[in-house]
C-alpha positions in Angstrom: 14.8 -19.1 -5.8 11.1 -19.9 -4.9 10.4 -16.1 -4.4 11.5 -15.5 -8.1 9.5 -18.2 -9.2 6.3 -16.8 -7.8 7.0 -13.4 -9.2 8.1 -11.8 -5.9 10.5 -9.0 -6.1 13.9 -8.5 -3.7 14.8 -5.3 -2.6 17.0 -3.8 -0.2 15.8 -1.9 2.8 17.6 0.1 5.2 15.9 0.4 8.8 17.0 2.2 12.1 17.7 -0.3 14.7 14.7 1.4 16.6 12.4 0.7 14.0 13.9 -3.0 13.4 13.2 -3.6 17.2 9.6 -2.3 16.9 9.1 -4.5 13.6 10.7 -7.5 15.6 8.5 -7.0 18.4 5.2 -6.7 16.5 5.9 -9.6 14.0 6.8 -12.0 16.9 3.2 -10.9 18.6 1.5 -11.5 15.2 3.6 -15.0 14.9 5.1 -13.7 11.4 8.9 -13.3 10.4 10.1 -9.7 10.0 10.0 -9.9 6.3 6.3 -11.2 6.6 5.4 -8.5 8.8 6.6 -6.0 6.6 5.1 -7.5 3.5 1.6 -7.5 5.4 2.1 -4.2 6.5 2.6 -2.8 3.1 -0.2 -4.7 1.8 -2.5 -3.1 4.2 -1.7 0.2 3.4 -2.1 -0.5 -0.2 -5.4 -1.8 0.4 -6.4 1.1 2.4 -4.9 3.6 -0.1 -7.2 1.8 -2.8 -10.4 2.1 -0.9 -9.9 5.6 0.0 -9.1 6.4 -3.8 -12.3 4.5 -4.9 -14.5 6.3 -2.4 -13.3 9.7 -3.6 -13.7 8.6 -7.2 -17.3 7.3 -6.1 -18.0 10.9 -4.1 -16.8 12.8 -7.4 -19.4 11.0 -9.6 -22.2 11.6 -7.2 -21.1 15.6 -7.1 -20.1 17.2 -10.4 -18.5 20.0 -8.7 -16.1 17.8 -6.9 -15.1 16.9 -10.6 -13.2 19.8 -10.9 -11.6 19.9 -7.8 -10.0 16.3 -8.3 -8.7 17.6 -11.8 -7.3 20.5 -10.0 -5.6 18.2 -7.5 -3.7 16.5 -10.4 -5.8 13.5 -9.7 -6.1 11.6 -13.3 -7.3 8.1 -11.8 -4.2 6.1 -12.7 -2.8 6.0 -9.3 -3.4 2.2 -9.0 -2.6 1.3 -12.6 -0.3 -1.6 -12.2 -1.4 -2.7 -8.8 -2.7 -6.2 -9.5 -6.3 -5.2 -8.9 
């Protein structure tokens, strides 16, 4: 019930036994629950993606030609909308 009160979402995640063992060992090494480890890893991946996108946008502002390449690749700048920045 506490998870629902603080806004966390629940999901079912199916993992291979091998991946589960690896995550469990990693979680033990970091003194986390498996759920906490998965949340930590996902949060870190999202943070890295945001930084990469921010760098790409900054580089695009510095170089007028790169703006055309970004548009051709389908980048609209809305990839991180709703990510709680």
